[in-house]
N, C-alpha and C positions, 0 to 999 in steps of 0.2 A: 354154739355157735356154728354154722353150715360151712358149707365148702367155699374157698376162696375170700375169707373174712367177715363174712354178710353177718349181719346181727339180726335181727327181727326188724319188722318197719319202723317201729316207735323209736328205735335211737338206730337208728339206719347208719353203720358203719362200714366203708367198704377197703378190700387188700389195696396196695400201691397199685396194682394193674387197674382197678377201677375206678380213679380217680381221689379217693380218699376224700374224701368227705363228710362231714357228724351233722347230723340233728342240730337245727341252729337253737335248740331251746336248751340242750344239752354246752354247745360251743360258749353261749350268752352265759350261760349259770358257771361257766369253768373262768369265761372271761371276769366277772365280775368279784371273784373269789381270787382270783390273780392281781386286779387292782387293788383289792380292800386289802391283801396283804402281803403286798411291795414293800410297805415300809418296816416290816416287822419280821419278813422275810430277809429281807436285807440285811439285817442285825442280827438275827439268826447266823446266817450264811460268812458273816462277819466275825463274829465270834467264834466258831466251828473253825476258819479260816488261823485265825489268831491261837486258838489252844492248839492246832494241829500243828501247826509251824513251830510252838513253843516244845512239844512234844517230840519233834523232829530233831531240833536243837539240844534239849537236855538228857535226850535219852529215859530211862524208865523214869517214870510219874514222881516216887516218892523219890527221887534223889534230892527234889528243893526242898525235902519236909524238914523242918527243925529237928532236933534230934529228939525231943520229946512226943513230939506228933508221931515220927519213924518208930520209936520206942512199942508208945503205946500200938502201934497198928501189927508191932510185929510177937506182942507179948503172948499173944495168946497159939504162935504156930509152935509145930515141933522143933526140935533143935536146928535138925539139918535145914530147914526151911528159914529159920532165923539167919542162920549164916546167910543165907542166900540174901535175903531180904533186909540185910544190913549192907552187903554190898549194893553196886550201880551198873553190875552187868542184865543178872537175869530180866526177864518183864514179867509184870503182876499181872497175874488173870485174876479180876470178877468172878464171883460164880452168886447167881443170883436164883434163889429156888423159888418155886410156888408146892414143893412139897406138903400133903396131910395124907391122912388115913382115908378123910370123907368122900375124897372122888377116885373115881377105879382110877379114873386117867393120870392122877397125879401123884396114886399112892408108889409109884416105881423109883420117883426120887430122891425115897427115903437114901437107897445107897449108891445113890449117882457122886455126889462129893467127893468119897475117898476117892473112886474110881477116876472122874477128872483131874485130884489132885494129882494122882500117880501118873498117866497119862501128862499131863502138862508139866511135869517136874523131868519124864522121861525124855518130853520134846524140848528142854532148856530153858523153864519157867517155874515160875511159883503160884500158884492157886490158891484163893483164900475165898472162904464164904463168905460173903460183903452182906449180904442181907437177904431176909424171906417174903415175899409178900402172897396176902391172903389170896383163895381161890374157893368159889362157889360155883354153883351149876344152877341158876332159875329156879330158887325155892324148892330145890327137888325133896334136900333136905331138911329145910326148915321148918317144915310143919304149920307157916303162918305165910300170909302174904308176904312171898320173897323174891318176887321177880323185880318188883319197884329199888329195893336195897340190890338186886344181885345187877341191875346197870348200871347203877353207881358207886360201884365194887372197881371197876375198869380205873376210876379220877383214884380211887386208894391206891390200887396196883401201880399203876404211872406215880404217883408220888414216892412211894415206898420204893420202887426201884430205882427212882432219882435219889433217894437219900442212903441205899447202899453204894451207888454208887460215886458220891459224891467225897465218900474217904479217898483221899488223893493218893491212893498207893500202886494205881493201877493202870493197865496201858492196854488192854482189849476185857471182851465179859464172855460171858457162857449165860444163857438166860435159858432158865427150864421152867417150861411153861405150856399147855395146851388150853383150847377153846377160848370162845370167841369173846370173853372181857380180859383173862389173864393175856394172850400174848398182845392185842391193842396197847394194854394195860404197860406190860415188859417194853413193847417197841418206844412208847411216848416217852418215858422214864428212859430209854436208853438215849432216842432222840436228841435228849436235852447234854449230853455226853456224846452227840455226833461225833466227834472226833478218832472215839474209841471205834476199833473193830468191835463189833457181837456177833457173836453166832447164837440163834437159837437153836437150843435140844432137846429134840420132841421125844415123849416116854414110849413109843412104839404102837403097835397093833394091839387089841381085844381079842384072844382069840375068840372062836366061832362059838355061839352059843344056841341058845333057843332062836327061830326064826322067827321072824317078828310077824308074820302071821300065825302060828301058833299061838305067840303069846296074846294075839289081837283075840282070837277066838275064844282064848281064855278069860279074857276081859269081858267079851260081849257075854259068854253063858255067866260069868259073874255077878252081870250088871241085870240077866233075865231071873237072878238065882238059882240057878241050876249048879252050880259050883259057891263053896264056903270060902271063906277067907286064905285057910290054908293052902288049898288048891291056887288061887290067883297068887298066892306068895310064892308058892311053890313056881310056877312060871318065870314070876319076874326075876325069881332069885336064878334060876337058869339062865335067864337073857343076858342080864347083868350080873354075872359071877366069878369075874376074875381080874385083876390089874391089866 
């Protein structure tokens, strides 16, 4: 975007000082989406308002659970958290994690739940891992046609996140995920429980490795037969080298 709020000419959008016009094609598509989704959107917003009002009136969500349900909900908790979850004063926080060892961006989440539980406990709440979601990266480690499955995985992630949050124990959620299928999937799942506040928790940046230009040069030499697989693997490993 250039100065003054102007985007390229195909999708011309001006800042407020320039008249505020939108490309008619974009406006037409937006209007059609708005019209088409009016009924379902109204129903969704009504449900979110209803659930939100109920949450405000009843306090922590688990307060209205039956005893058998609640007992199952805290059976696996440590003793101090179990006592807190038996009561109706402290809010419950769901942790939904996409941890795995196969993606460097998600490996750091291995240690997050205990740290988040301690932080939430210190702030006056109780956090529990409500569920996990799968995470893959565009066929990178599959060794077979993987892009198709990768794109579909967003819907699996959305469903898994919604299942995690369907435990009616929670008043907020912490969503642990990175990348362009996992975050949208978590977001869609969280929106199904839109009355619950949600925070996305990033895993942080990877430390600098081999620059892309150097890696590309090695790939070119490999393609030309001037270096072998070991040299290529060394370059790739120095590029993707840490969590």
